[in-house]
N, C-alpha and C positions, 0 to 999 in steps of 0.2 A: 504494500500500500504506500503510495507516495504521500509524504507529509510536507507541510510548508518548509520544514527545515531538514529535509533529507540530505542536502548538501551544505548544511549550515556551517559557516566558518567563524569560529570564535575570534580569530585574528582580525578578520575584516570588520566584524561588529565592534570589536574593541577599538580599531582604528577610527571607525566612523564616529564613535562617541568621544574618544579622547581628543581627536583633532577638531571635530565640528562643534563640540560644546564650547570650545574656546571662543567661538563667535559670540555666544550669549554672554560669557563671562567678560569679554573685552568690551562688549557693546551695550551693556545694561545702562550706561550713562543716563540719558534722558528717559529711556523707556521704563526704568525701574525707580528712578529717583523720587517720583511722585507717588510710588506705591509702597514705600518702606513702612509708612505708618499703618496702612491697611493690612500689610502682611503681619506686622507686629501685633495688631489687634486680634488676629485669628491664630497666632502661633501659641504654642504651649510655653510655660515659664522656662522650660529648658532650651527653647529654640533661641538662636541669635536674635537680639532685638533689632538688628539692622535689616533683617529680611533676606540677607545674602546667605541662605542656608547652604547653597552649593559650596561655599568656601569651607564649610565645616566637613562635608562628606565626600566631596569629589575626589580627593586624594585616595581615599579608601576604595571608592568605586573604580577609579581608573586602574589602581593596582589590581583590583579584583578582576576586571575585564582583561587584564594582562596575564591572568593565571594564578594570582595569589588568593586562594580561597578564604584564608583567614581574614584578610583585609576586606574582602567582599562581605563576609559574614558580619564584620564589625560595622560596615556602612549600612547594611540592611538592618541590623539591630538598632542603629541610631535612628533611622527613618521610622522604624516601628515604634520606638519609644516616643517620638514626637507625635506620630499619628494616633497613638493610644490616648494621648492627652488632647490632641487637636486633630480630629479626623479630616478637617477641611484644609489642612496645611498643604497647599498646592505643590510647593517645591518638594517636600518630603514624599508626597504621593507620586510625583512623576519620577523621582529618582528610584523609589521602591519599585515602581512599575517597570522601569528599564532594567533593574536587577532581575526581576522575574523573567523578563523576556530573554535576558542573557542565560539564566539558568534553564530556560526551556530549550535553548540550543544545546546545552550540555546534556540534557535528558535525551534529545533526539540523537545526538552523537553516540550515546551509550546504548541506543536501541529501544529506549523506553518512550515510545510514541504517545502513549496515553498520558503520562506525566508531562511530556513536552507540550501537548495540546492544552492541557489544563493550566500549566504555568503561563503559556503564551496568552491564553484567553484572559486570565487574571491580570497579567501585566498590561495588556492592551486596555482593559477596562479601567485600570487605575490611571494610566496615562491620559485616557480620554476624559476621565472625571477631573483630573488636574487641570486640563485645558478648559473644561467647562467652568471650573471655579475661577480661573485666572486667564481668560483668553488673550489679554493684552500684556502678559508678563513674558518678557524675552526668556527668562530663566526657566520657564515652563514649556514654552513652545519649542525651543531648540532641543531639549532632551527628547521629547516625543518625536520630533521631526528627524533627528539624527538616528534614533533607534529604528524607526520604520524605514528610513532611506536605505540603511544597510541591511536590515533583516529581510526586506522584500527581494533582495537580489537572489535569494535562494528558494523562492516560492514559485509555484506554477503561476503563469500570467494572470489567470482569472482570479486567483486569490490575492495576488500582489497588487493589482491595479487600484482597488479602492483604498488600500493602505498607503500606497505610494502617493495617491492624490492627497491624502491627509498630510503626508510628510511635506509635499510641495506647498500645500496650503499653509503649513506652519512656517516654512521659510519665507513665503510671500508676505505673510502677516508681519514677520520680524522685519523684513525689508521696509514695509510700510511704516512700522513703528520707529524705525531708525532714519527715516527720510531727513529729518532736520540735523542729524549728527553724522550721517554716513560719511561725508567727506572728511571728517576729522578722525575716523577710525584708522587703525593701522592696516597696512596692506594685507597682513595675514588674515585678520578678522574679515575684511572685505572679500578677500579671495575665497575663503571657506564658505561664506554665505552664498556668494555668486556661483561657486562650483556646485553646491547642493542644488540650487535652482536649475542650473544648466543641465546637470546630470539627470535630475528628476524629470525635467521636461523632455529630454532626449529619450528616456526610457518609456515615457508616456506617448511618444510618437509625435510630439510637437516640435518639429525640427526648427521652425522659425524662432520660437522662444528660446530653444536650446542655443541656437547660434547667437542670439542677442546676449544671453548671459555669459556664454563662453567668451565672446568678444570683450565684454566688460571685464571679465576676469583677467584677460591678457593685458588689459590697460590699467586695472586698479589693484590687482593682486600682487603680493610679494613673489619673488622668484621661488619656485617650488616644483616638485614633480607634477603636481596637479596643474600648475599654470602651463607646464610643458605639454601635458595631456590636452589642455584646452586648445593650445595652438595647433597641436596635431589633429585634433578633432575638426577644427576649422579648415584644415588643409585636406581633410578626408583621409587621414592616415593614423587615426587614433588606435592604440593597441586595445586588445580586448579587456585586459585587466585594468581596473581603475586604481591608481596609486593612492597611498596615504600622502598626506601633505609633506611629510618629512619629519626628522627628529627635532621638533621645535618645542616640545613640552617636557 
């Protein structure tokens, strides 16, 4: 039986999250500055008052996605602690959901399809609920978008398409939220957001939009394997494998 993650690659999912989440962390600037007070009002007493929950847990999650099970368990435990006190803490919810999706890939790789499907469904539900709670928070949109952008690479097309559209929608919303500050962002942050949009549209079959965003990436992104991929795509010679951005984190 074919499952969404029959060919799931932990390495690629890890790369997508580690590198693409940098967009949200680098670009929260205006998008989150006006939301810190509302985040604090819904957070538990143990959550950071600044609302930047990602700064507390991302190190553990990134290490976990890289293969450190102990660090992932610690990150998951921290999100569960916060959610037990504040079930509507959107950042904790989206990080926990991404962790469940990652664990679903591990289950599929081990041959446990039933557990993989259950974990993926729970993780997707948590990420969707997080976005419903905070639709205009960059630090919520990017984790869901990055997770789905990578995990859908290993799904049959019919299953992948609606999730890929969610991912592209997340990136598009982030770009809208960052309109006023986009020019002031670093080349890496700009490049990763634009690459996600270009790659997502290309996989959805919208070559015009893909070309638009790949072109913008070659102009605004920092030098990286992904910018080289964008230039190759525009020339019609892109390799099949999509590279990580590089060892920049």
